[in-house]
N, C-alpha and C positions, 0 to 999 in steps of 0.2 A: 065748116070749121071743125077741126078735130078737137074734141072737148074732154078727152080723158088721157091720162098719162101714168106711167110707172117710173119711179126713181129707184134704181138698184143700189142698195146700201147694206147688203148682208155679209159682205166679205170679211175675212179675218184680219186683213191689213198687216200681215206678218212682216212684209218688207218695209213697212213704215215705222216699225218699232225703233226706239222706245216711245215715239209719240203716241202709239196706240196701246201702250201698256194698260191704260185705265179708261180709254175711250175708243169707240169705233172710228175707223178711218174717216168717214164722212163728217165727223165732229172736229177733226184737226182744223185749226184755223189758218187761213191764208189772208193776209192783210186785215187781220182782226175779225174775220168772219168764218164760221164753219163752212167747210167745202160744200156741204149739201145745200146750204142756203142759196148759193149761186144758181143751182138748178131749180130749186123751189121758187125763188123770186122770178125767174124767167118765165116759168109756167103761170104763176099768179098774174104776171103782167099781161099775159095773153087772155086772162079771164077763165083759165081752165080750173074748174072747181073739183073735178073728180080726179084726185091724185092719190095713188097708192105707193107706199114705200115699204120695201121688204126689209126685215131686220133679222139678225141672228147674234153676232158677237157684240157683247156689251149693249144688248138691245134696250135695256132700261134707260140708258143715258140718251140714246137717240129718240126713244119714244117720249121721254119727258120733254125734250127739246121741240118735238113735232106736235105736241099736244094741241089738238084742234085744227092743225094745218094740213093733215093728210090722214088717209086711212092706213092702218098698219096691217101688213101681212107678215106675221111673225113665223119664222122657221125654226122650230126647236132642233130639227136636224137640217143642216145646210143642204139646200136643194139644187145647188149649182146654177149656172147661168140660164139654163132652159127651164128646169123645174121651178125655179123661183118666180120666173115670169108667169108660168102656167098657173101657179097658185094665186099670184097677185091678180090675174085676170078674172078670177072668180068674183072679185068685188066690182067689176066693170061690165059694160055692155059688150057681150061677145060678138055682136053683129056689126061692130064699128071699129075702124082703125084706132090705134093707140100710139102715142109718143112713148118712146123708152129713152130715158136719160141715165147717165151714170151719176151716182151720188158721191163719187170719190175722185172726180176730175172736174176741171172748170172749163165750161164752154160758154162763149159769148155769142149770142145770135145764132142764125142758121135755121131756126125753126120755120120761118116764113118760106124759105126756099124749099125745105123738105115738104111742107104742106102743099105748096104750089105744084110740086113735081109728082105728088102721090096720085095714083090712079088704080082702078080696081083690077088691072091686069098685072099688078105687082103684089107680091106677098110680103116682101121685106125691102125697105128703102133705106140705104145707109147714108150717113154723113161721113165723107172722107176728107181727111186733112192733108194738104200738100206738105211733104216733108220739108220743103223750103221755108214754110211758115213756122216751123218749130224751132224757136230760138233759145228758149229757156229750159226746156225739159227734153229728155231723150225721145227718139222717134225711130220706128222701123217701118219698112215698106210692106204693109199687109196686102195692098191691092194695086193693080194697074187697071187702066181702062182700055178695052178693046172693042171696036165697033160700037162705041157708046155704052158698053155694059161693063160693070165691075167684074174683075177676074182675080180671085185670091192667088197670092204668090207665097206659097209656104216657105220659100227660101228668102223671103223678105227683100226681094229685088224690086218691088213695086215703088211707084212714086208717091203713094198715098198711105197714110195710116188711118185705120178706122177709129174715129173718136168716140165710139160707143153709142152716139145718138142715132136713133133710127125711128122709122114708123113701121109697125107690123100690123097685119090683120090677124085677129085671134084664130081664124080658121086653120092656120098652120099647125095648131096644137091638137087638132082633132084626133089624130092617131098616135099621139106621143104617150110614153109610159108614165105610170105613177112614180113618184119618188124623184131622186136626183138624176138629172141628165144635162148635157151641155147644149147650148144654143148653136155652137159652131156648125155641127152637121146640118142643122136646119138652114143655115145660110148657104152651105155648099149645095144642098138639095135645091134651094130656090135658084141658085146660079145655074145648075144643071138643067133646070126646067125653063130657063129664060124668064124667071119671075123675080130676079134680084135686080134692084136698081140702085143708083147712087147719085148723090148731089155733092159737088165739091164745095167745101166750106173754106172760104178764104179769110175768115175772121180769126178770133183768138180761141185757142184751146191749149190748156195746160195739162199735160199728162203727168199725174202725180203718183209716183211709185215709192220713193224713198224720202227720208228727212232732207237729203241734199236737194231733191226737187222742190220741196217746200221752201227751203232757204233760198234757192235760186229765184223762185217766183216772188218771194217776199222782197228780195233785194232789187230784182230787175224789172218788175212789172209796175207800170204807172198808168192805171186805167183812167 
């Protein structure tokens, strides 16, 4: 069992304004519940006790909400999608794989399938969302599947959007720089080396970018 996780919650949420004028994006409510709580409760339901959340924008609001529920990895300077994970990993066991979830979108299920598909020949295992399942929020084709492996499609011609959920092994950060850097080149490197895997998630995922997305889910989602 994978018993450690990181929830990414440090973004600025600029496209979500004015909802994020006074709170970080993960604290925006969908159906009366802060977005981050959907990820947190899913991990807690699996019995995962080692959970790290990274913070930056309006960090005090999120940290007060999370009091006692997670370890905080605060970023005084935003460390981007790679650097933020690297810092958060210092609070976890670097010899074991880690779930990574987004704190500003809503994913239902899919973790069992990810964990079952994980093996030590993989460095990064992605959860991919079929575009056909995206009914309430916008979607782009980040990936296609070729010979059973995910291949990134920079022109967005793929059939799947990466929903941000993944399992990673901390060893991939061994030679990464200090400070801010992106996670995307690490995914491309794993793909080039045949160490990027994927699981198709046919359940619910709401990609929340703008206030219109929140309104759409609030009106159209009936869990």
